[in-house]
C-alpha positions as CSV (number, residue, x, y, z in Angstrom):
1,M,37.0,37.6,25.3
2,E,35.1,40.8,26.0
3,R,34.7,41.6,29.7
4,A,31.1,42.1,31.0
5,G,30.4,45.6,32.2
6,E,28.9,46.6,35.4
7,F,25.2,46.4,35.9
8,T,22.6,47.1,38.5
9,I,19.5,45.1,39.4
10,R,16.5,47.0,40.6
11,H,12.7,46.8,41.0
12,A,10.8,47.8,38.0
13,R,7.1,48.8,37.6
14,W,5.5,47.4,34.5
15,S,3.4,50.5,34.3
16,H,6.5,52.7,33.8
17,E,9.1,50.3,32.3
18,A,7.2,47.8,30.2
19,D,9.0,48.7,27.0
20,A,12.5,47.9,28.6
21,I,11.2,44.7,30.1
22,R,9.3,43.6,26.9
23,S,12.5,44.4,24.8
24,V,14.7,42.0,26.9
25,R,12.1,39.3,27.0
26,Q,11.6,39.6,23.2
27,R,15.3,39.1,22.6
28,V,15.8,36.3,25.0
29,F,12.7,34.3,24.9
30,I,11.1,34.8,21.5
31,D,14.0,35.6,19.2
32,E,16.8,33.5,20.8
33,Q,14.9,30.6,22.4
34,G,11.9,30.3,20.1
35,V,9.2,30.8,22.6
36,L,5.9,31.6,20.8
37,P,4.7,35.1,21.5
38,D,1.4,33.8,22.6
39,E,3.1,32.0,25.4
40,E,5.3,34.8,26.4
41,W,2.8,37.5,26.7
42,D,-0.1,37.3,29.0
43,D,-2.3,39.5,31.1
44,L,-0.3,38.9,34.3
45,D,2.5,41.3,33.8
46,P,0.8,44.4,35.3
47,S,0.3,42.5,38.6
48,C,3.7,40.7,38.7
49,H,6.8,41.8,40.5
50,H,9.6,42.6,38.1
51,L,13.3,43.1,38.5
52,L,15.4,45.0,35.8
53,A,19.1,44.7,35.3
54,V,20.6,47.9,33.6
55,D,24.1,48.5,32.5
56,E,26.3,51.5,33.1
57,R,24.4,53.4,30.4
58,G,21.0,52.6,31.7
59,E,20.3,50.1,29.0
60,A,18.2,47.1,30.0
61,V,20.3,43.9,29.8
62,G,18.2,41.5,31.8
63,C,15.0,41.0,33.8
64,T,12.9,38.6,35.9
65,R,9.3,38.2,36.4
């Protein structure tokens, strides 16, 4: 079994990190769980509080909204 690496959770601003947040949500909710894109993407993201989990290389590995 592969051991999970270290990661950091930090506040993220949609205006600066939308691409990283969208990438995680695309993979998890749309690609893996089959959520329709129209249900996942709305106009609320710019005003929501986001957290972003990044691995040791700075790659986005998780997020919350």
